[in-house]
C-alpha positions as a Markdown table, in Angstrom:
| # | Residue | x | y | z |
|---|---|---|---|---|
| 1 | Met | 22.7 | 76.3 | 42.4 |
| 2 | Lys | 19.6 | 74.4 | 41.9 |
| 3 | Arg | 21.0 | 72.7 | 38.9 |
| 4 | Phe | 24.3 | 71.9 | 40.6 |
| 5 | Ile | 22.4 | 70.0 | 43.4 |
| 6 | Ile | 20.3 | 68.1 | 41.1 |
| 7 | Val | 23.4 | 67.1 | 38.9 |
| 8 | Ala | 25.2 | 66.1 | 42.1 |
| 9 | Val | 22.3 | 64.1 | 43.4 |
| 10 | Ser | 21.9 | 62.4 | 40.0 |
| 11 | Ile | 25.6 | 61.4 | 40.0 |
| 12 | Val | 25.5 | 60.0 | 43.5 |
| 13 | Cys | 22.5 | 58.0 | 42.7 |
| 14 | Leu | 24.0 | 56.7 | 39.4 |
| 15 | Phe | 27.2 | 55.6 | 41.0 |
| 16 | Gly | 26.0 | 55.0 | 44.6 |
| 17 | Cys | 23.1 | 52.8 | 43.5 |
| 18 | Ser | 24.6 | 50.9 | 40.8 |
| 19 | Lys | 24.9 | 47.6 | 42.5 |
| 20 | Lys | 23.4 | 44.8 | 40.5 |
| 21 | Glu | 20.1 | 43.5 | 41.9 |
| 22 | Ser | 21.7 | 40.0 | 42.4 |
| 23 | Glu | 24.3 | 41.4 | 44.7 |
| 24 | Arg | 21.8 | 42.8 | 47.1 |
| 25 | Thr | 21.0 | 41.2 | 50.3 |
| 26 | Glu | 18.3 | 41.7 | 53.0 |
| 27 | Thr | 19.6 | 41.7 | 56.5 |
| 28 | Lys | 17.6 | 41.4 | 59.7 |
| 29 | Ile | 18.4 | 40.3 | 63.2 |
| 30 | Gly | 18.0 | 36.6 | 63.5 |
| 31 | Ser | 18.7 | 36.1 | 67.2 |
| 32 | Ala | 18.9 | 39.0 | 69.6 |
| 33 | Glu | 21.0 | 37.0 | 72.1 |
| 34 | Lys | 23.7 | 36.0 | 69.5 |
| 35 | Lys | 23.2 | 39.1 | 67.5 |
| 36 | Gln | 23.4 | 36.9 | 64.4 |
| 37 | Ala | 22.4 | 38.4 | 61.1 |
| 38 | Glu | 19.8 | 36.5 | 59.0 |
| 39 | Thr | 20.9 | 37.2 | 55.5 |
| 40 | Thr | 18.8 | 36.3 | 52.6 |
| 41 | Pro | 20.8 | 36.4 | 49.3 |
| 42 | Val | 18.8 | 37.5 | 46.4 |
| 43 | Gly | 21.3 | 35.7 | 44.2 |
| 44 | Gly | 24.7 | 34.3 | 44.9 |
| 45 | His | 26.1 | 33.3 | 48.3 |
| 46 | Asp | 27.5 | 36.5 | 49.8 |
| 47 | Phe | 28.2 | 34.8 | 53.1 |
| 48 | Ile | 30.7 | 32.2 | 51.6 |
| 49 | Lys | 34.1 | 33.6 | 51.7 |
| 50 | Asn | 36.0 | 31.1 | 49.7 |
| 51 | Glu | 33.3 | 29.7 | 47.2 |
| 52 | Gln | 35.7 | 27.4 | 45.2 |
| 53 | Gly | 37.0 | 25.8 | 48.6 |
| 54 | Phe | 33.3 | 25.4 | 49.7 |
| 55 | Ile | 32.3 | 23.7 | 46.6 |
| 56 | Val | 35.3 | 21.3 | 46.9 |
| 57 | His | 34.3 | 20.4 | 50.4 |
| 58 | Met | 30.7 | 19.9 | 49.4 |
| 59 | Lys | 31.6 | 17.6 | 46.6 |
| 60 | Asn | 33.8 | 15.7 | 49.0 |
| 61 | Ile | 30.7 | 15.2 | 51.3 |
| 62 | Lys | 28.7 | 14.0 | 48.2 |
| 63 | Val | 31.2 | 11.4 | 47.4 |
| 64 | Leu | 31.6 | 10.4 | 51.1 |
| 65 | Leu | 27.8 | 10.0 | 51.2 |
| 66 | Lys | 27.7 | 7.8 | 48.0 |
| 67 | His | 30.5 | 5.6 | 49.5 |
| 68 | Leu | 28.7 | 5.5 | 52.8 |
| 69 | Ser | 25.4 | 4.4 | 51.2 |
| 70 | Thr | 27.1 | 1.5 | 49.4 |
| 71 | Ser | 29.1 | 0.5 | 52.5 |
| 72 | Ile | 25.7 | 0.4 | 54.6 |
| 73 | Asn | 24.0 | -1.7 | 52.0 |
| 74 | Gln | 26.9 | -4.1 | 52.0 |
| 75 | Gln | 27.3 | -3.9 | 55.8 |
| 76 | Asp | 31.0 | -3.1 | 55.5 |
| 77 | Trp | 31.2 | -1.9 | 59.1 |
| 78 | Glu | 35.0 | -1.1 | 58.9 |
| 79 | Ala | 34.5 | 1.3 | 55.8 |
| 80 | Ile | 31.4 | 2.7 | 57.6 |
| 81 | Lys | 33.5 | 3.5 | 60.7 |
| 82 | Gln | 36.1 | 5.4 | 58.5 |
| 83 | Asp | 33.4 | 7.3 | 56.5 |
| 84 | Thr | 31.4 | 8.3 | 59.5 |
| 85 | Lys | 34.4 | 9.6 | 61.2 |
| 86 | Lys | 35.1 | 11.9 | 58.1 |
| 87 | Leu | 31.4 | 12.8 | 58.0 |
| 88 | Lys | 31.7 | 13.9 | 61.7 |
| 89 | Glu | 34.5 | 16.2 | 60.8 |
| 90 | Ala | 32.6 | 17.7 | 57.8 |
| 91 | Ser | 31.1 | 21.1 | 58.5 |
| 92 | Pro | 29.4 | 23.3 | 55.9 |
| 93 | Val | 29.5 | 26.3 | 58.4 |
| 94 | Ala | 33.3 | 25.9 | 58.8 |
| 95 | Phe | 33.8 | 25.5 | 54.9 |
| 96 | Thr | 32.3 | 28.8 | 54.4 |
| 97 | Gly | 35.4 | 30.5 | 55.8 |
| 98 | Ala | 33.2 | 33.0 | 57.5 |
| 99 | Asn | 32.5 | 33.7 | 61.2 |
| 100 | Lys | 29.6 | 31.8 | 62.3 |
| 101 | Asn | 27.9 | 35.0 | 63.6 |
| 102 | Ala | 28.0 | 36.4 | 60.1 |
| 103 | Leu | 26.2 | 33.5 | 58.6 |
| 104 | Pro | 22.3 | 33.3 | 58.1 |
| 105 | Val | 20.7 | 31.7 | 61.1 |
| 106 | Glu | 18.9 | 29.0 | 59.0 |
| 107 | Phe | 22.2 | 27.9 | 57.3 |
| 108 | Val | 23.8 | 27.5 | 60.9 |
| 109 | Asn | 20.5 | 25.7 | 62.1 |
| 110 | Leu | 20.7 | 23.3 | 59.1 |
| 111 | Asp | 24.4 | 22.5 | 59.7 |
| 112 | Val | 23.5 | 21.6 | 63.4 |
| 113 | Glu | 20.8 | 19.3 | 62.0 |
| 114 | Phe | 23.3 | 17.7 | 59.5 |
| 115 | His | 25.7 | 17.1 | 62.7 |
| 116 | Leu | 22.9 | 15.7 | 64.9 |
| 117 | Ser | 21.9 | 13.3 | 62.1 |
| 118 | Ala | 25.5 | 12.3 | 61.5 |
| 119 | Leu | 25.8 | 11.5 | 65.3 |
| 120 | Glu | 22.8 | 9.4 | 65.1 |
| 121 | Leu | 24.2 | 7.6 | 62.1 |
| 122 | Ile | 27.5 | 6.9 | 63.9 |
| 123 | Gly | 25.6 | 5.5 | 66.9 |
| 124 | Ala | 23.6 | 3.2 | 64.6 |
| 125 | Cys | 26.7 | 2.1 | 62.8 |
| 126 | Gln | 28.5 | 1.3 | 66.0 |
| 127 | Glu | 25.7 | -1.1 | 66.9 |
| 128 | Met | 26.0 | -2.6 | 63.5 |
| 129 | Asp | 22.3 | -2.3 | 62.9 |
| 130 | Lys | 21.7 | -1.9 | 59.2 |
| 131 | Asp | 18.0 | -0.8 | 59.4 |
| 132 | Arg | 18.7 | 1.9 | 62.0 |
| 133 | Ala | 21.9 | 3.0 | 60.1 |
| 134 | Thr | 19.8 | 3.2 | 56.8 |
| 135 | Ala | 17.2 | 5.3 | 58.5 |
| 136 | Ala | 19.7 | 7.6 | 60.0 |
| 137 | Phe | 21.6 | 7.8 | 56.7 |
| 138 | Phe | 18.4 | 9.2 | 55.2 |
| 139 | Lys | 18.1 | 11.7 | 58.0 |
| 140 | Val | 21.6 | 13.0 | 57.0 |
| 141 | Val | 20.6 | 13.1 | 53.3 |
| 142 | Asn | 17.3 | 14.8 | 54.2 |
| 143 | Ser | 19.4 | 17.6 | 56.1 |
| 144 | Cys | 21.5 | 17.9 | 53.0 |
| 145 | Asp | 18.4 | 18.3 | 50.9 |
| 146 | Glu | 16.8 | 20.9 | 53.2 |
| 147 | Cys | 20.0 | 23.1 | 52.9 |
| 148 | His | 20.2 | 22.7 | 49.2 |
| 149 | Ala | 16.6 | 23.7 | 48.7 |
| 150 | Lys | 17.2 | 26.8 | 50.7 |
| 151 | Phe | 20.7 | 27.8 | 49.5 |
| 152 | Asn | 21.3 | 25.8 | 46.3 |
| 153 | Pro | 18.1 | 25.5 | 44.4 |
| 154 | Lys | 20.0 | 24.4 | 41.3 |
| 155 | Glu | 20.8 | 21.2 | 43.2 |
| 156 | Ser | 17.8 | 21.0 | 45.6 |
| 157 | Ser | 18.0 | 17.2 | 45.9 |
| 158 | Thr | 20.9 | 14.9 | 46.7 |
| 159 | Ser | 19.1 | 11.9 | 45.2 |
| 160 | Trp | 22.6 | 11.1 | 43.5 |
| 161 | Phe | 23.3 | 8.5 | 46.2 |
| 162 | Gln | 20.8 | 5.9 | 44.9 |
């Protein structure tokens, strides 16, 4: 009987604990009011439901920011108006395909920072103020950099726009 229990426990541990280390995540409550989980992926992004779709949307934002940078430098206010409208509609949180409450708190906070920076950029562009628009643009880029540093360290900088 003792051997049977040892064999059974060994089998359960062998199959039940066979998750790769890169697939494990730590979860802790990030906000008691929202009951939002703060998940720190050890590897990969378990919170992104459609990774291919997410990557496509992130690349679209990258292209949009490149174009926006050029438009600001050239003071092409009509192109800027179109680009900022698209930027306002971009949402890394929505692109994950996951419920906001299931996402890491820090990811959601960085998305909010991205949107606040984008709104500041829109306001500066509406005033046709190149200096203010440039400063606001860099705030948007910095919000991207912060998120990449935390969640995509392979591409920790968006210095591609220069």
